[in-house]
C-alpha positions in Angstrom: 0.0 0.0 0.0 2.7 2.5 1.0 5.8 2.8 -1.2 9.1 4.2 0.0 10.4 7.5 -1.2 12.9 7.4 -4.1 15.6 8.7 -1.8 15.3 5.5 0.3 16.4 3.4 -2.6 19.9 4.9 -2.4 20.3 3.8 1.2 21.8 0.3 1.3 22.4 -1.4 4.6 21.5 -4.8 3.3 24.9 -6.5 4.0 25.0 -5.3 7.6 21.5 -6.6 8.1 22.2 -9.9 6.5 25.3 -10.5 8.6 23.4 -9.6 11.8 20.5 -11.8 10.8 23.0 -14.7 10.2 24.6 -14.0 13.5 21.2 -14.2 15.3 20.3 -17.4 13.5 23.5 -19.1 14.6 22.9 -17.9 18.2 19.3 -19.1 18.1 20.6 -22.5 17.0 22.7 -22.7 20.1 26.1 -21.8 18.6 28.5 -19.8 20.7 29.1 -16.8 18.4 32.1 -14.5 19.0 30.8 -11.1 17.6 33.6 -9.1 16.0 31.2 -7.4 13.5 29.6 -4.5 15.3 32.1 -1.7 16.2 30.5 -1.0 19.6 32.9 -0.7 22.6 32.5 -3.5 25.1 34.3 -1.5 27.9 32.6 0.8 30.4 33.2 4.5 30.9 35.5 5.4 33.8 34.0 5.7 37.3 34.4 9.5 37.4 32.3 9.8 34.2 29.6 7.6 35.5 29.5 9.5 38.8 29.1 12.8 37.0 26.1 11.3 35.1 24.6 9.9 38.3 24.9 13.2 40.1 23.3 15.2 37.4 20.4 12.7 36.8 19.5 13.1 40.5 18.6 16.7 40.0 15.0 17.1 38.9 15.7 20.3 37.1 18.0 18.7 34.6 15.3 17.0 32.5 14.2 20.0 30.3 15.1 20.9 26.8 18.7 21.9 26.1 20.0 24.1 23.3 21.5 22.4 20.3 24.8 24.1 20.5 25.7 22.7 23.9 26.2 24.2 27.4 29.1 26.7 27.7 31.1 24.4 30.0 31.0 21.6 27.4 32.1 23.9 24.6 35.0 25.2 26.8 36.0 21.6 27.7 36.1 20.7 24.0 38.2 23.8 23.3 40.7 23.0 26.0 40.9 19.3 25.0 41.7 20.2 21.4 44.8 22.0 22.4 46.7 18.7 22.7 46.5 18.7 18.8 47.8 22.3 18.7 44.4 23.6 17.6 42.9 26.7 19.1 39.1 26.9 18.9 36.6 29.7 19.8 33.9 28.1 21.9 31.4 30.7 20.8 31.7 30.3 17.0 33.9 27.2 16.1 32.3 24.4 18.2 28.8 22.8 18.1 27.7 19.8 20.0 26.1 16.8 18.2 24.0 13.9 19.1 26.9 11.7 18.2 29.2 12.7 15.4 27.1 10.7 12.9 24.4 13.3 13.5 26.6 16.0 11.9 27.9 13.7 9.2 24.4 12.8 8.2 23.2 16.4 8.0 26.1 18.5 6.8 25.4 18.0 3.1 21.9 19.4 3.6 23.5 22.7 4.5 25.6 23.0 1.3 24.6 20.6 -1.4 22.0 21.1 -4.1 20.7 18.2 -6.2 23.3 17.3 -8.8 26.3 18.7 -6.9 29.2 16.3 -6.4 30.5 15.1 -3.0 33.8 13.2 -2.9 33.6 10.2 -0.6 36.1 7.5 0.3 35.6 3.9 -1.0 35.7 1.9 1.3 34.0 4.3 3.7 31.8 4.3 6.7 28.2 4.2 5.3 27.0 7.6 6.6 29.7 9.3 4.5 27.6 8.3 1.4 24.1 8.3 3.0 24.1 11.9 4.1 25.0 13.4 0.7 22.6 11.0 -1.1 19.7 12.1 1.0 20.7 15.7 0.1 20.5 14.8 -3.6 24.2 14.8 -4.3 26.0 12.8 -6.9 28.8 10.7 -5.3 32.3 10.5 -6.7 33.9 7.5 -4.9 37.6 8.0 -4.3 39.3 4.6 -4.2 41.4 3.8 -1.1 43.7 1.0 -2.0 46.7 -0.6 -0.4 49.0 0.4 -3.3 48.4 4.0 -2.3 48.6 3.4 1.5 44.8 3.8 1.6 44.9 7.5 0.7 42.9 8.9 -2.2 44.9 10.0 -5.2 43.6 13.5 -5.7 45.4 13.9 -8.9 43.3 11.3 -10.7 40.0 13.1 -10.2 38.8 14.7 -13.4 38.6 18.5 -13.6 35.0 18.3 -14.7 34.2 16.5 -11.4 36.1 19.0 -9.3 34.3 21.9 -10.8 31.0 20.5 -9.5 32.3 19.3 -6.2 31.1 20.9 -3.0 32.4 18.6 -0.3 35.0 16.0 0.4 34.8 13.6 3.3 37.9 12.0 4.8 38.4 9.9 7.8 41.8 9.1 9.5 42.4 7.1 11.6 40.1 5.2 9.3 37.1 3.0 9.7 37.0 0.4 8.3 40.6 0.3 7.0 42.4 1.2 10.3 44.7 3.3 8.1 46.4 6.6 9.0 47.3 9.7 7.1 50.6 11.5 7.2 50.7 15.2 7.8 52.0 15.8 4.3 48.8 14.3 2.8 46.7 16.6 5.0 48.7 19.6 3.8 48.1 18.5 0.2 44.3 18.3 1.0 44.2 21.8 2.3 45.9 23.2 -0.8 43.7 21.1 -3.1 40.4 22.2 -1.3 41.4 25.8 -1.4 42.1 25.6 -5.1 38.8 24.0 -6.0 36.7 25.7 -3.2 35.7 22.4 -1.6 34.6 22.0 2.0 36.6 19.2 3.7 34.6 17.2 6.3 37.2 15.3 8.4 36.0 12.5 10.6 38.5 12.3 13.6 36.5 9.9 15.8 39.4 7.6 16.4 41.9 10.3 17.3 42.9 8.8 20.6 42.8 5.1 19.8 46.4 5.0 18.7 49.2 2.5 19.3 53.0 2.2 19.5 53.6 5.9 20.2 51.8 7.0 17.1 50.1 10.5 17.3 47.7 11.5 14.5 47.4 15.1 13.3 44.1 16.9 13.5 43.1 18.2 10.1 42.6 21.6 11.7 46.2 21.7 12.9 47.3 22.3 9.2 47.7 26.0 8.4 44.7 27.3 6.5 42.5 24.2 7.3 39.9 26.3 9.1 39.3 28.3 5.9 38.0 25.2 4.1 37.4 22.5 6.8 35.4 21.2 9.7 36.3 18.2 11.9 34.0 15.8 13.6 34.8 14.0 16.8 33.1 11.9 19.4 33.3 10.6 22.9 31.9 7.2 21.8 35.2 5.3 21.3 37.7 7.4 23.3 35.7 7.2 26.5 33.5 4.2 25.8 30.3 6.3 25.7 28.9 5.1 22.4 25.3 4.8 23.6 25.4 8.3 25.2 25.5 9.9 21.7 27.8 12.8 22.6 29.8 14.2 19.7 30.7 17.6 18.2 31.9 19.5 15.2 34.7 22.1 15.2 36.3 24.4 12.6 35.0 26.9 10.1 32.7 29.3 11.9 30.4 29.9 8.9 29.8 26.2 8.3 29.3 25.5 12.1 26.7 28.2 12.0 24.9 26.7 9.1 24.8 23.3 10.7 23.6 24.8 13.9 20.8 26.5 12.1 19.7 23.3 10.4 19.8 21.4 13.7 17.8 24.0 15.4 15.0 23.2 13.0 15.4 19.4 13.5 16.1 18.7 17.1 17.2 20.0 20.5 20.4 19.4 22.3 22.0 16.6 24.2 20.4 15.5 27.5 21.9 17.7 30.2 23.3 15.0 32.4 25.1 13.5 29.4 26.7 16.8 28.8 27.9 16.8 32.4 29.3 13.3 31.9 31.1 14.5 28.7 32.6 17.5 30.6 33.9 15.1 33.3 35.4 12.9 30.6 37.2 15.7 28.7 38.4 17.6 31.8 39.1 14.7 34.2 41.9 12.2 34.5 42.9 10.7 31.1 44.2 7.5 32.7 41.0 5.8 31.5 41.9 6.6 27.9 45.4 5.2 28.3 43.9 2.1 29.8 41.5 1.7 26.9 44.3 2.2 24.4 46.4 -0.4 26.1 43.5 -2.9 26.0 42.9 -2.4 22.3 46.6 -2.7 21.6 46.8 -6.1 23.4 43.7 -7.2 21.5 45.2 -6.0 18.2 48.3 -8.1 18.8 46.3 -11.2 19.7 44.5 -11.1 16.3 47.5 -9.9 14.2 50.1 -12.2 15.7 47.7 -15.1 15.9 46.6 -14.8 12.2 50.1 -14.2 11.0 51.4 -17.3 12.9 49.2 -19.7 10.9 49.5 -17.9 7.6 46.7 -15.4 7.4 48.8 -12.4 6.6 47.4 -9.1 8.0 48.9 -5.7 8.7 49.4 -4.4 12.2 47.4 -1.1 12.4 48.7 1.9 14.2 45.2 3.1 15.2 41.5 2.5 15.6 39.6 -0.6 17.0 39.7 -2.6 13.8 41.8 -5.0 11.8 41.4 -4.9 8.0 42.2 -8.4 6.7 42.4 -9.8 3.2 40.1 -12.7 2.5 42.4 -15.8 2.8 40.2 -18.0 0.5 39.0 -17.6 -3.1 35.6 -16.5 -1.9 34.0 -13.1 -2.1 34.1 -11.1 1.1 30.5 -11.8 1.8 30.7 -15.6 1.1 33.8 -15.8 3.3 31.9 -14.0 6.1 29.0 -16.4 5.8 31.3 -19.5 5.8 33.3 -18.1 8.7 30.3 -17.7 11.0 28.7 -21.0 10.0 32.0 -22.9 10.4 33.6 -21.1 13.3 31.0 -19.0 15.0 33.1 -15.9 14.5 31.2 -12.9 13.0 32.9 -10.2 11.0 31.8 -7.6 8.4 32.6 -8.2 4.7 34.6 -5.4 3.1 32.0 -5.0 0.4 29.6 -3.5 2.9 31.8 -0.4 2.8 32.1 0.0 -0.9 33.3 -1.6 -4.1 36.9 -1.2 -3.1 36.3 -3.1 0.1 35.8 -6.3 -1.8 38.4 -8.9 -1.0 38.7 -7.9 2.7 36.9 -8.2 6.0 36.7 -5.8 8.9 37.4 -7.3 12.4 36.3 -5.2 15.4 38.4 -5.7 18.5 35.3 -5.6 20.8 35.8 -8.8 22.8 38.0 -9.6 25.8 41.4 -11.1 25.1 40.3 -14.7 25.9 37.5 -14.5 23.4 39.8 -13.1 20.7 42.3 -15.9 21.3 39.5 -18.4 21.0 38.5 -16.8 17.7 42.1 -17.3 16.4 42.0 -20.9 17.4 38.7 -21.6 15.8 39.7 -19.9 12.5 43.1 -21.7 12.4 41.4 -25.1 12.8 38.9 -24.3 10.1 41.3 -22.7 7.5 44.1 -25.3 8.1 46.6 -22.9 6.7 
């Protein structure tokens, strides 16, 4: 009786749904499934964050509407926190809170893109990078991210006719799903490129703190001139294990921040006040919890990488994120391998094809289980593959 709008036809989450349905089927059949598919942190926020939330929820006056922009103390906390990346931000004009960074990534194209405009997106890429522009009526130009180019887009290969119509470019490092990183020299190239073609750069920096072996990523905004053509999205979801709290923010170019704020003021209200208080506690309190989270993910990374490499499944050791991007070790497609893997071993991952055409031939493994479960996953896969 009711037909979906045409715009819904462009939103494809079928592979994610299929994998999750398969996972549920295996669990219902009594199989012990090790879920490494969904990138949701399995660790808890630090006690001081939880305590700030509890204290604020006990006040009956904290349950009203909040402004979309965020309370001043939160904006100040974000500004102070960003100084570790050598970035100075004006809390009044260059910061806006978000109901998770995906909120901003989903809506930013509506502020700038008219039907037929081009948005440059990474392939593979997190699905919202494409979904937001598609809803806005954009045409997508998919920038291949391949191992031969260190998973960086080759900007020199984009045709001039495309660049003349391009309004936005979305980048994400440390990267989901690739776990790749970008050198400062590449970010400098992006700034010059975006200025030349008058393209807004939307930089997803959500994994800024999940970094290993002494690696420190550069904020895009730390590049001279980046604020003129760029905004950066960040989130407390992964750094502070607050994914369900939906606390994120966008920083950078004041004009673009204002546009997104105006759009959001017509769509929604702000973050629940107690969650803002928890976020302030996270950003301004002891960062020992972040170091502990990073150490945990690094141990988990090593269990997977060392374990796979020992029996012949060759995977790279990522310097950041909570993922391992692994080439399919059989002659199957990434989806068929994923199906075989869960049916034969009870280990659930996401096929690379879920993130774009260039993801074919790989799977994404999320490090969201305790060390013992990851070691068990390695053992099961080794016995099955017999490499």
